Structures are given as structure tokens and as C-alpha cells.
C-alpha positions as CSV (number, residue, x, y, z in Angstrom):
1,M,0.1,0.0,0.0
2,T,1.4,3.4,-1.1
3,T,0.5,6.7,0.4
4,S,-0.1,9.9,-1.2
5,S,3.1,11.4,0.2
6,S,5.1,9.0,-1.8
7,P,5.3,9.6,-5.6
8,T,4.1,6.4,-7.4
9,I,4.4,4.9,-10.8
10,D,2.4,1.9,-12.2
11,V,3.9,-1.2,-13.8
12,P,2.8,-0.5,-17.4
13,T,4.3,3.0,-17.1
14,T,7.4,1.6,-15.4
15,R,7.9,-0.8,-18.5
16,A,7.5,1.9,-20.8
17,L,9.9,4.3,-19.0
18,I,12.6,1.4,-18.9
19,A,12.0,0.6,-22.7
20,N,12.5,4.1,-23.6
21,N,15.4,5.0,-20.9
22,P,17.3,1.9,-20.1
23,D,19.3,4.0,-17.6
24,V,16.3,4.1,-15.1
25,L,17.3,2.0,-12.1
26,I,15.0,-0.3,-10.0
27,V,16.2,-0.5,-6.5
28,D,14.5,-3.6,-4.7
29,V,14.3,-3.3,-1.0
30,R,13.1,-6.7,-0.2
31,T,15.1,-9.1,1.6
32,P,18.1,-10.8,-0.2
33,G,16.2,-14.1,0.0
34,E,13.1,-12.6,-1.8
35,F,15.4,-10.7,-4.3
36,E,17.2,-14.2,-5.2
37,T,13.8,-15.9,-5.6
38,A,12.5,-13.4,-8.3
39,H,13.5,-10.0,-9.4
40,V,13.5,-7.6,-12.3
41,P,16.3,-8.0,-14.6
42,A,19.2,-5.3,-13.9
43,S,17.6,-4.1,-10.7
44,I,19.6,-3.8,-7.5
45,N,18.9,-5.2,-4.1
46,L,19.2,-2.7,-1.1
47,P,17.2,-4.2,1.7
48,L,15.0,-1.8,3.7
49,D,16.8,-2.7,6.8
50,Q,20.0,-1.5,5.2
51,V,18.7,2.1,3.9
52,D,18.9,3.7,7.3
53,A,22.6,2.5,7.8
54,H,23.5,3.8,4.3
55,L,21.2,6.8,3.8
56,G,23.9,9.4,3.1
57,R,25.6,7.3,0.6
58,I,22.3,6.4,-1.3
59,V,21.4,10.1,-1.4
60,N,25.1,11.2,-2.6
61,D,25.2,8.2,-5.1
62,A,21.7,8.3,-6.4
63,G,22.2,11.4,-8.8
64,G,19.2,10.5,-10.9
65,R,15.7,8.9,-10.8
66,I,15.3,5.6,-9.0
67,L,12.3,3.3,-8.8
68,L,11.8,1.6,-5.6
69,M,10.2,-1.8,-5.5
70,C,9.3,-4.4,-2.8
71,Q,6.8,-7.2,-2.7
72,S,3.5,-5.2,-2.7
73,G,4.6,-1.6,-2.1
74,G,4.7,-1.0,1.8
75,R,8.5,-1.3,2.3
76,A,9.2,0.6,-0.9
77,T,6.9,3.5,0.4
78,A,8.8,3.5,3.7
79,A,12.2,3.6,1.9
80,C,11.0,6.4,-0.3
81,A,9.8,8.4,2.8
82,R,13.3,7.9,4.3
83,L,15.1,8.8,1.3
84,A,12.9,12.0,0.7
85,G,13.6,12.9,4.4
86,A,17.3,12.8,3.8
87,G,17.1,15.0,0.6
88,L,16.5,12.5,-2.3
89,T,13.7,14.0,-4.4
90,D,13.8,11.8,-7.4
91,A,12.7,8.4,-5.9
92,T,9.4,6.8,-7.0
93,V,7.6,3.8,-5.7
94,I,6.3,1.1,-8.2
95,T,2.8,0.7,-7.2
96,G,1.9,-2.9,-6.2
97,G,5.5,-4.0,-6.3
98,M,6.8,-7.4,-7.4
99,N,3.2,-8.7,-7.1
100,A,2.0,-6.3,-9.8
101,W,5.2,-6.7,-11.8
102,V,4.5,-10.6,-12.1
103,A,0.7,-10.2,-12.6
104,A,1.4,-7.7,-15.6
105,G,3.9,-10.2,-17.3
106,G,7.0,-8.2,-16.6
107,P,10.3,-9.9,-17.2
108,V,11.7,-11.8,-14.1
109,E,14.9,-13.3,-13.4
110,R,14.3,-16.4,-11.1
111,G,16.6,-18.2,-8.5
112,R,15.9,-20.5,-5.7
113,Q,12.4,-20.3,-4.7
114,R,11.5,-19.0,-1.0
115,W,8.3,-17.9,0.6
116,S,7.7,-14.1,0.6
117,L,8.1,-12.3,3.9
118,E,4.5,-11.5,3.8
119,R,3.6,-15.2,3.3
120,Q,6.1,-16.1,6.4
121,V,4.4,-13.5,8.5
122,R,1.0,-15.2,7.9
123,L,2.3,-18.5,8.6
124,V,3.9,-17.7,11.8
125,A,1.1,-15.5,13.1
126,G,-1.5,-18.0,12.1
127,G,0.6,-20.8,13.7
128,L,1.0,-19.0,16.9
129,V,-2.8,-18.2,17.1
130,L,-3.7,-21.8,16.5
131,L,-1.2,-23.1,19.0
132,A,-2.6,-20.7,21.6
133,V,-6.1,-21.7,21.1
134,V,-5.2,-25.3,21.3
135,A,-3.2,-24.7,24.4
136,S,-6.0,-22.8,26.0
137,V,-7.8,-26.1,26.4
138,W,-5.3,-27.1,29.2
139,V,-4.0,-23.6,30.1
140,P,-6.8,-21.0,29.7
141,A,-4.4,-18.1,29.9
142,A,-2.8,-19.1,26.6
143,R,-5.7,-17.4,25.0
144,F,-3.9,-14.0,25.8
145,V,-1.2,-15.2,23.4
146,A,-3.6,-15.1,20.5
147,G,-5.1,-11.7,21.6
148,F,-1.5,-10.4,21.7
149,I,-0.9,-11.7,18.2
150,G,-4.3,-10.2,17.0
151,A,-3.3,-6.8,18.7
152,G,0.0,-6.9,16.8
153,L,-1.4,-7.7,13.4
154,T,-4.0,-4.9,13.9
155,F,-1.1,-2.4,14.9
156,A,0.9,-3.6,11.9
157,A,-2.2,-2.9,9.6
158,L,-2.8,0.5,11.0
159,T,0.8,1.7,11.0
160,D,1.9,-0.1,7.8
161,T,4.8,-1.5,9.7
162,C,5.4,-5.1,10.9
163,A,7.7,-6.2,13.8
164,M,7.2,-9.8,13.0
165,G,8.3,-9.2,9.4
166,A,11.4,-7.3,10.6
167,M,12.3,-10.1,12.8
168,L,11.8,-12.7,10.3
169,S,13.8,-10.8,7.6
170,R,16.8,-11.3,9.8
171,L,16.6,-15.1,9.7
172,P,19.3,-16.9,7.5
173,Y,16.5,-18.2,5.3
174,N,15.8,-14.7,4.2
175,R,19.3,-13.6,3.7
176,G,19.7,-15.9,0.6
177,A,23.1,-15.5,-0.9
178,G,23.4,-12.3,1.0
179,C,23.3,-8.9,-0.2
180,D,26.5,-7.0,-0.8
181,V,25.4,-3.3,0.1
182,D,28.8,-2.0,-0.9
183,Q,28.4,-3.5,-4.3
184,S,24.8,-2.3,-4.7
185,L,25.9,1.2,-3.8
186,A,28.7,1.1,-6.3
187,R,26.5,0.0,-9.0
188,L,24.0,2.8,-8.0
189,R,26.8,5.4,-8.3
190,N,28.2,3.9,-11.6
191,E,24.6,3.8,-13.0
192,R,24.3,7.5,-12.3
193,Q,27.6,8.4,-13.7
194,Q,26.8,6.7,-17.0
195,A,23.4,8.3,-17.3
């Protein structure tokens, strides 16, 4: 979900823009594992959890227009807000993210298949609620765990943040082959120098 404060671009317009200007750079802010599973050809991976740590370098190296992508739009919107707050004015969120890209038939490079972070959150949250409900048969207080998970999911929806997703993104499963942030930033700088 994107907000009105973040500039957005839809997938068909993005594809036309790339076709007419191959120097447009897509920065994918998903986890390295998600990126390895499927990504837009020639995009770079700069996970959202690394954006704050390298904010100054990103703003300095991104001398032109960059398009931000994640799985559905939420993380890209968060990255866009952080970059705009640091002074980068030419970052745009691809509406619907990778989900919309794939649905529109955009070209995709695929690697080892992994579950998306959103699907992992649904599995863990649902599993914890189910476990708490079953356990409440013997330990009635266990129902409070289910309530806590429900409250957390409600808070995540209202704030468009997800503490569980942030924790899961740090698991080795989601690290994939890893993301070399320095290499991604160097590529960002090089793409801009050639433009």
C-alpha cells in the first residue's frame, strides 16, 4: 500500500519508461532471499533494513531517478519516505511492487524459490494463534497469546509496519546468498555516472 506522500508509478508506465530509457534504475528493497527468488532484470538489491545505515551514501550516489520496489509496496513506500527525508527528491515507488510486476507479465529473473516475507508472517502469526487456542484447552491463559498476536497484526495494519516481518527478515532463510550493500551502492553510483 502506498500513500499520497510518496510519488508512485504503475507497472505499465514503468515498463514503458525502462524501454525508452534503459538508464532508469530499479532498487529492490526486499530481503536478499526474496530478491534471489525473483527480481526485475538489472535491478539492484538494497534491503530496507540497510537503507537507514547507508542513507547518506544512497542520497549522494543516486544522482538521478530511481524506482523503488518491494513485494507489494509497503516497504518501498517506507524507503521512499526515508530517502525523501534525507534529501533525495527523485525516488518513486512502483505501485503494487513485485506482485503487480509479475501479474502484468513483466520480465523476471528467477533463482532459488522461497516464501515471501508476507507469507512467512501469515504462517507464523496463524501458527501462534492456532497453538495458543489449542493450548488454552489446558492452560486457559494461553488465549492471551492469541489476543496479543491479533493486537500486533492490527497495529501492523494501522501503521503499515510489521515487527514480526522485521524479525523474520533477519533469519538466515531470508538472507539468501546475501546482499553486498557496498556492491549495490557502487552500482548505484556507476549507473548514475553513466546516465
